[in-house]
Steps between C-alpha positions, in 0.01 A plus 500: 500500500747531202662376186855385451618539137864479577761667717834668528793256506667501840784321681439180703358571850695419820404196693259698729330824471412701188712576191843666572380783282207590270525350149690721261520277187293509182131433506423144384149398394355169577427269202322183610456479889421123505553422874498722815568488872446775752598552863514810707631778267661271251377320191661233279414518126583232256510682168526209251487746215826652615636167647569669832376482861475840670475610857269800508498737796146642537625813683803590284369380169834313465522203263801280589578204263613177679810392315522131420136436566334304227183662363282279283128463449510221754686694772303563827621714790446567866639738768622363837456663835854654467397619149724256326382404160410136431448383141399179334754391226283248320752358254750425777221384741620718784416807707757777525523745786655848449589742783381864472854600393471261192714210633384150435495355852315171480388229256216255564521186291256210472617348172395141586160599626387744231398443136346837393498766769220750439505724796619533862405669825677598826315371810368785725731389776795534252612146585476349157473536124219301345521421119202383292569247244264508204579168341509284817233702665682516832640747747872489589601655830859616568600651837632852495832358634514275204524122537279220376202581270177339611242423227134459576194434289194713571229246594132517540336323802429200270873482435462611136793723395451832314564520132706822455686756701539824305539758778515521878487763767553474875221585746525530878512135561440323167592522136261593213564309186360565155394173350460564123400149427186532714468877464487561871711631793586257778576604851777270591673407826877472508471125516294500166157444647246707308279687749257651252461592130329792340441681172327217323356607158636856548823521293578485126881457513640622846868562529589645843376483855597747775388537869486807717531531877120461548515162309322652201605302197555670163495298179610651167303377201646679193302313246176613662632853575424451872669522834305290747491553875385230747460512878454188700451315171219725383521743206487861622603696190623470137673798349483565121791626308324836471460526878869412544611736230705242310493368145627153563534337833848391609656440838324574829634542851365614836647606829309644792263736345680544161402318180731514192364401161722469193365629165662314218335705231586839654846417633420613853403401848184624667487539884193491709439553869271232645236557769468243772226235461158604606 
């Protein structure tokens, strides 16, 4: 579908609609696209090499830095239904929300419930932010309107808790949590009950999980040079680095039929159009 190596610097977009005008600034190359989010015609790129988070407009090739947004190797991002940018600020144990015009409009805090936040997801209904805690191996749910943070441990049917939560993604009804201690992906209900687990003996050192609208689950395994795809808990494909056209696998993101894959070695983002499941 295409490759994004950078973009022309542009002004912040208005709250709704496209950019006020096409980008006219200098062309800026990506350095280390470590985390991604994609929705509609926009993409968020955490470039930890440049210590910046960019909004990238796929139509205008416009790259807009989000001022005041911390960009570290631990930063994770998501795009809301209104295309506001959500980002995980790990050192401060919070999620920040920036409007399309660059204003910081909301802060989600869960200081007392979090030890080491690793990732977060927005529920498909847009009603809550869910943060995965790597150290405590739990999920912390914060309503979109703010308020009390509710922490739950992901539990198997025998009431044994999971050992580690490295990454999460929201499906239609459930969450998908990457358990690095067990080397599997758990399908978890919002109340913490594990419905199923899959990927046993498949991964080397998985880092990120993502889910598309068909409930296909994508798991990045940079150490093995693979991007695994599962459907209904069964493996359906495993892309190699050569097939993806990347040197070193970085962030992944998926929306509708678009898959974005960060290439840390090449300083670029590869874009792919996905067919529906057969």
